[in-house]
N, C-alpha and C positions, 0 to 999 in steps of 0.2 A: 824425345820423339821428333822425327824430322817432318817437315811440312810437305816435302815432295820427294820424288825419286828421279834419278837420272841414270838410266840403265845401260847405256851403250858407249863403247870407246870411240865410236865414230863422232860423237859430239865433241870430244876432246880434239880429235883430228881436224874436224871442221872449224873449231875455234882457232886452232893454230894456223890453219891456212887462211882463214878470213883476217886474222890479225896481221899476218905477213902481207896480205894484199892491201890492207889499210896502210901499213907502213910504206909499201911501194907507191901507192897512190899519193902519199904525202911526200914522195921523193926521197925516201930513206931506204937503205938496204939492211936495216935492222929494226926489230920490234921494240916497243916500249910497253910498260904496263898499261899506259893509256890506250894503246892500240887494242890490247886484250879487253880492257873494260868497255871500250867503245863497241866492240863486236860481240860482247857476251849476250846482250839482250836479243839482237837479231838472230844469232846462231842458236842459242839455247831456249829461247822463248817458246817455241813450239814443241820442244823435246821434253819439257818438264811436265810431270803429271802431279797435280796437287792432291793431297789426301782429301777425301770427301768432306770431312768436318771443316777443313779450311775453306773449301769452296762454298759451303753453306754459310760460313761467316763472312763471305764476300771478299776474301783475300784473293788477289790476282797473282799470276805468275810473275808479272812485271814487278810487283811489290816485293816478292820473295827475292828475285834476282837483285834488285836494287839494294835491299837490306844486306844481302850477303856481300855484295861488292863494297858497301860502306864499312863493313867489319874487317875486310882484308887489308892488311897493311901493305903498302907498296915497298918492295925490297929496295934497298939502297946499295 
């Protein structure tokens, strides 16, 4: 059972654009996994809807995003 849902493809597009912008601000013309991880919380935080039972338990969207990012291996 998932703790949340993320229902729109615009979220993915926004994450891609924000990650590209993060890279550009850092003076690079390419993205890294760190750019994506850095932008995930600001881009997806308001788009994720937690299941009611998780909200009752006090789980936050930020915690869910952080746990997911910790479990994703960075490609080499």
